[in-house]
N, C-alpha and C positions, 0 to 999 in steps of 0.2 A: 569621464562621468556616464556616459550613456550605459559603459562597460558596469561599471558599479551600481547603478540601477536594474539593470538586467538582473545581476547578480543576486540586488537582492528579493526581487521580485521573483526569481525563480527558487528562492526560500520559503516562500510563504505559499502552505497549502490552500486550496478551496474552504475546505472546511477540517473541521476536529471533532472526534469522537475520543471518549473514554476507553473504549474498546471497540473491535469490530462488531462484536459480538452485542452493542448496544443499539447499532444501526437496524432500523427497520426496512425492510424492502421497500418501502411505500418514498423512501425517499429516494433512492436509485431510479425507480420507475417517474417519480415527476421530474428531474434530471434529464429521462429518455438513455438511461443507463442499460446497456443490455448485457453488457459484458464487467464483470467486477476482476480485477488484475489484483491476486493480494501477496504480500511479502509472507512466508513463512516465521522465520525465527521473531518470536517475540510481538507477533501479531495474530495469528494463529494458534500457537501452541507455543511452548519453552523451546530454545535449542536444542535439549537434551534429550525433546519428544519425540520418540524415534514412528509414533505409529498417531492418526488424528484422534484428537480427545472425543468423548459424546459431544461435547457443543462444538466442535467444528464439523463432526457428524450433522448435528440437528440445523446450523448454518447454510451446509452443502444443499441438504435437502430443505431449506427456508425457500433459498433463492434459488435453486431448480425450480420449486413449485409457485413461483413468481416469476417465470419465465430468464431467468438473468443467469448467465452462463458463469461461473465461478472456475479463476485459473492464477493455481500460485507461480508467481515470478521470483526467482530469489538469485541472490547472490552465492547459494551454496553449492555443493556439490551435486551432480548427477543423481548417484545411487542414491542417496537420502532424499530428496526430493521428489523425485521420481515415484518411490517406494511409498511415502506418505500420500502423494497423488494419488495415486491407483488403489490405495488404499480408503480414499474418501472418494474416491468416483470423479476426479476432475482433471482436466488437462494441468499441465506444468510446463515452466522452460525453464530452466537454471542456467548458471555461471553468466546472468545478464550485466553484470559490469556495471552497477548500478553507485555512482550518481550521473553515469554516462546513459545517454538517453538512443543513441542509435542501434542498439539492439530490440528495445522495445518497439521503438520506430519498426524495423524491419519484423518484427513477431507479429505485430498489428497488420502490417502491410501485405505479409504470409498467409494470415489467417483471415484477411478480408473485413478486418470490425475498422468500423471508422470511428475517428477518434471522438466525435461527439457522442459515442454511444459507450464508450468505455471512461473508468475512475479505477486510478491505482491506489489500494490504500496501502500504507505500513508505519513501521511506528519512529520512523529515523528523518530528519530534515534534512541530512545530508548526503544518503542513498536514496530512500522512496521517493521522497518529496521533489529534489532535483531532478531526478531522470524521469517521473511523470511532466513534472511542468517543463522541462527540455523538451519532451516528447508532444507538448502542447496537449495534453490531456487533464482531467481534473484530477485533483491528489486530492485524499483525505488522510488527515495524520491522526495516530492514535497513538496511545501512552502504552509504553511497552508493558506486557502483559505481568513479566516477573522482573524485579531487579538483578537476576542473573544473568551477565551478557559474556561471550568470548572477548579478551584483551582487545583487539581491532577495533569493537562495537564498542566499547569503554574509551577507546580513545577519543570516537565519533561523537559521543555522548559529552565528552569533556568539553568540544568545541560547540556543542549544539545547547548547550544549557544558555547561556548569555542571547543565542537567538529567539531562544523559546522563548525567555525573560523578555526581551526586547516587545517581540510580537504579542506578548501578555498584556505589557504595559501601554502600548501603543494600541491595542484592540484590533488589531490586524487580520485575525483569524475565526471566523463567526462557529458555534457549536453546530453542529449539524441539523438541530432538533428549529434552530432560528430558522433554517431555510425552507421547512416545509411548509 
């Protein structure tokens, strides 16, 4: 029974936003967040986008001006993630094996980042939210930027739909604006 409750809790994000681009840096500052870990595909840009969009560049600059580090943490391949991050002017870590949290915990420890000072933002419960919650850090779930997904993500979204529906019905997830 305890395992079941922990698995349910692990799927509940700290907060929700329609998009990473909607979140004001004051939200992060209020929480004491100094580092934003973000997924790349369908969170910052489409899975087919090779270079950062103008809004991704604006976000990186806004966060930097607010004293917040932006780091891309992706399950995607090294080359794509690293090239995108380099052009965006941010750090990155790839092949993170989300939903497992051990790589995130190891990355935070290696970087000297306190768990209380970080939030993970992503568009999937079954990868991003579970990995962040498993690492005992705050998580922010965003809606996917576009409907287009690779096959493995479509598979995850099929199982994610009823989870999101139940979370919505039970009002388990607060919108980020409610927390400021």
